N, C-alpha and C positions, 0 to 999 in steps of 0.2 A: 388677070383676065381683062380683056378689053371691054369697053362699054358695048360694042357690037356683039361680042360673044355673050355678054350678060343678057342682052335683048333677045338673042336667039334662044337662050335657055328659058327665059321668061315666056316666050311664045310657045316653046315646046311643052312646058309644064301646063300652060293655059289650054293648049289643044288636048292634052291628055285628060285634064279635068272636064273639059267640054264633052269629050267622048264618053267618059264615065257617066256624066249626067244624062246625056241623051240616050245611052243604052239602058240606063236604069228607068228612065221615063217610059221608054218604049216597052221594056219588059213588063212594066206595071199595067200596060194596056192590052197585052196579048193574052188570049185565051188558050191557045194551043200550048200544052205543057212542054213538048219537045222544043218548039221554037223559042218559048220563053226561057227554057234552060240554056239554050245556045246563046241567046242575047245576054243573059245574066253572066255567062262565062266570058263573053266579050267585055262586059263591064268590069269584071274582076281582072281580066288580063290588062286592061288599060289602067286599072288601079295599081297593079303590080309594076307596070312600066313607070307610072308616076313616082311610086315609092323608090324604085331602083334609081331612077334619074335624079330624084331629089337627094337620095342618099349619097350620090357621087359628089354632091356639092359639099 
């Protein structure tokens, strides 16, 4: 793997971690149960993407 490819992977993993964090922070501030559940699902989806992507390494 080239250094450029490794940088791309590092960036992609960082973005997925960022999305997880922001969705979880947002969900913790929302009162509406349906909206909160939707945002929590998005956080979980990005967590799974991160795990799958990391697992390919």
